[in-house]
N, C-alpha and C positions, 0 to 999 in steps of 0.2 A: 420504569421508564430509565435508561441511561443518561448521565448529563451531558450536555452538549459537548462536541470535542472544542480542543482548544489547540493552537499551534504558535506557542511561544516563539517570537521572532529574536533568536538568540544572537550574541555577537557572533558567533561561526556564521548563521544562516544570513544573517545582514550582509556579513563579507561576501558571501556566495551571490546575494541577491544585486550587490553593487557590481561584484565582478559581469554577472549577465547584463546588466546594464551598459556598463562600458563595452563589451563585446559588440552591442548594437551601436551606440554613440560613438564610440571612438574618440578622433580627436574633437567631436563637436559635431552636433547635428547640423547642417548645412541650411537647412529649412529655417533654423530658429530665427534668424534676421527678419523674415517675412512677418514674424509674430510680435517679436518687439516685447513691450513689456503688457500686452493685453492680457485680460483674463477670461476664461470661458467655461463653461460647464459642458457637462458629458455623462452619458450613462451607459450602462452594459444591458445586453439583452442577449437570452438564450434564444438561438433559431431553431432549436431543437428540445425535445423533451429529455430530460435526465437527472442525475444527481449532480448536484454544483459543488466544486472544491477549488479553493484557492484565494477565497476573499480577502484573508487577512495578508497572503503574501503579494496581492494587487496594491493595497493599500499601504503597505511598507515601500513599493517597488517606486509609485507614485511621488511619495513623501521622501524619500531619498534624494529625488531631483530635486523637490520643492515643499520643504516641510509644512509651508502654508496649504497645500491641498489640502481640502475638506474630504474626506471621503465616508459616505451614508453606506453601509451594507445591509442591503434589503432581505437577502437570504444569508442563511448561516450556513456554512461548510457540512455537507452531510445532507442536506434537505433537498428533496425532489423539486425541478422546475419544468414549468410547462412551455413550449414554444411560445414565442412572444413574450415571456415575462421579463422585468427588469430585475437586474441583480444587484446593481449598485450606483451609486450617484456620485459624482465629482465635481468639483468645483476648485479652480485656481490658476494658476500662472498657464497660459495656453501652451507655451513651450514645454512646459513640464508635462502636460497632458498627451501631447503629441509626443513627447520624446519618449515615453515610459509605456506607451500604448503597447506595441507591438511584444515588449518582452513580457508583460503583464497578461496579454491575452494568450499568447504561447502557452506560458506556464499553465494558467487557469484552464484552458481547452484541453491539453494533456493530461493531467490531473482530473479534471470531471471526466474525462473517456475512462479513466480507470475506476473511479467511484462508480460511474452509471454500470460498467461491465459486472463489477463486483457485487452492486445490488442484484443485478438479473439472475446472478449465481445463488445468492445466498437467498432470494425468494424462493427459487427451486427446493432450498433445505428447510423452509419455515415448518416448524411443528415439528422436525425431527429431532433435534435436541444438538443434531451434529454441527460443528463450526465448519467455516470456510476460512482456511490461512492462505497467506502467500507463500512466496519463496526468496531465494536469494537472486534469482533471475530479474534483475533491476537496470536501469541505466546507471553507468558511472557516474557520480556526483547527485545523483538524483534518488539515491535509495531512502534516505529518510521521508522525502516528499511523496514518493511514489508508495510506500508503506502507509503512509498518513491518508494518502487518497483511497486506499484499502479500506483503512478503518472508515472512512467516511461513508463507503458504501456497504457498511456494516459487517465486512471481514474481520478476521483476528490475525495478528502478526505473528508469524514464524519468528525465528532468530535474525535479529538485526544483522549480524555477521559473525563471523568466526569465533569472537570471543564472547558470544552471549550464551550458547550451548555446543555441545559436543556433538557432531552429527558423524558417525563413522559409516563410511560407505564401501563399496564393493574393495576399491583399493585400500584403503584403509587397514580392511581385514587380512586382505592377502597378505600386505607386507608387514602387518603385526603379529602374523601367525596365528590368526583367527578370532572368533568373536570375545571368547574369554578372555585372552592374554591384551586384546585392544581395549577393552571396557575396564580392566585391571589397572592398565598404565594409565589412562585418563583420568579414573577416579582418583589415582594416588597423586596426581599432578593437579588437578583442577580445584579451584576455590569450592569451599564445600556446597555451595548453593548452587552450582552447576548442574546441568542436567546432561546424561547421557541419552543419545538417541542412536540406536542401529536401523540402517535400512536394511531390509531384508527382502531378498527376492525368491525364497522359496518358503514353506511351511516351517522345514526343518532349521534354517534360519531363523525365522522369527521364534519359534519355542527356545531353540539355544539363547538368544538375546535376552527374553525373558528371564530363564533360569540363571543367566549370567548377571543378573542386575540392572539390565537396562530400564531406564526410567521411560522410554518411550521407544516403539517401534514403529519406522515408517514401511508401509506395505507397499511394495512397487510393483504396479502393473499386475494386481491379482484380478480376477474377475469378482463380479458381486456374489456369485455363487460360491466361489472358493473362500471369499471371507466370511460368508455366513458361516462355513463350515469350520474356518478357523478361529474366527474369534472366541468363540466360547471355551476353546482348549486354551488359549493364551490368557483369558480370565481367570481359568482354574488354575493355571502354573503360576501367576501371579498372586493368586488367593493361598497356594501352598507356601510361597516364599515370604507372604505378609505383607507387599506393598504393592499399591495399585501399579498399573503401566498405563501409559497414554497410547491408544493404537490410530496410526494414522494412514489414509489411503493416499498413494499418490500414482501418477501416471496413469489418470481416468479421464473417461470421455467426459466432457462436460454436460452432454445430452442424457447422462446416464445417471446424474446427481442422485436421484430418489432412491435407484436400486441399491447405489453404494451406501447411502444411509442407511438404508433397512438392514444392512448387515452387522448394524452393533458398533460400528468404529466409534470414535470421538472424533477426529477432525479428517478433513480432506483438503489437501494441499492443491494448489494448482497455480501456475505462472500464468494462466490466460488472461485474466484482467490487467496486468501489466505488459506482457508481450503480444497481445493480440488485439487491444482495444483501439477503436477508432477515437479521435479526438472528438470532445463534444463542440459544435459550432457554437462560437460565441460571437457577439459582435460589439463595438464600442461606436456609439452615435453622438454627434457633437450638435450641440445647440448655440445659441447667441455667444457672441464673442464682446468684451466691453474694453473699453481706454484705447 
């Protein structure tokens, strides 16, 4: 069993959370005088089944407004939840509970939606040995958190940014003078641990990429049948050069995951969990106020 996921609240992330709070609060919550110094209790529930993500972020947001707010996480990030299930409990200054409510819920609902959508696709691949990877199609400013949500849903992360690995696409290959020159130029300049991935749209491009030393080949918009015929050829070419190659399928129909997995590839990458997932409906319920 994999260890539970953790999300460190780094100084950079804390600054981001502070900025999102200030976006909502602005010059000050005009409802705060109605609450004064009262203290209250609240809890979150999930109004539908899914996979939860965002508990540590919610705790950090409430405590940024009031460090005395107590937060008890009842569900860990990445755990499935049922409709009506309690997710966390809060106790502290009523003004802080109200002030951070919307920012915390919005963030957790969006991330939980991504985790839920990812888990549904990962379930289709269960037992196949093929992993589901995300892409760079993320919301600006939210990439780290959206990719964390993919992990919470059981997916794996592709490169975080352009500095993680080199992926040579159609334009790169055309402007660099071909697959061989493009790979050679990147390998000559990149740090030695960096991987070079080539996006191939034809069988010949894929074979050329493997022969030229690509660490991975992204096979874009191939049918499952075409991949089934091509993958053994690419494995054989990799064996001839004496180094393995990671084979990834993209541009696929999420309804055909099992067919693609049967082709012998290693990865399926999809932007769908991030770009097409609805938010998971969560709600914050308040109880008695004191003081």
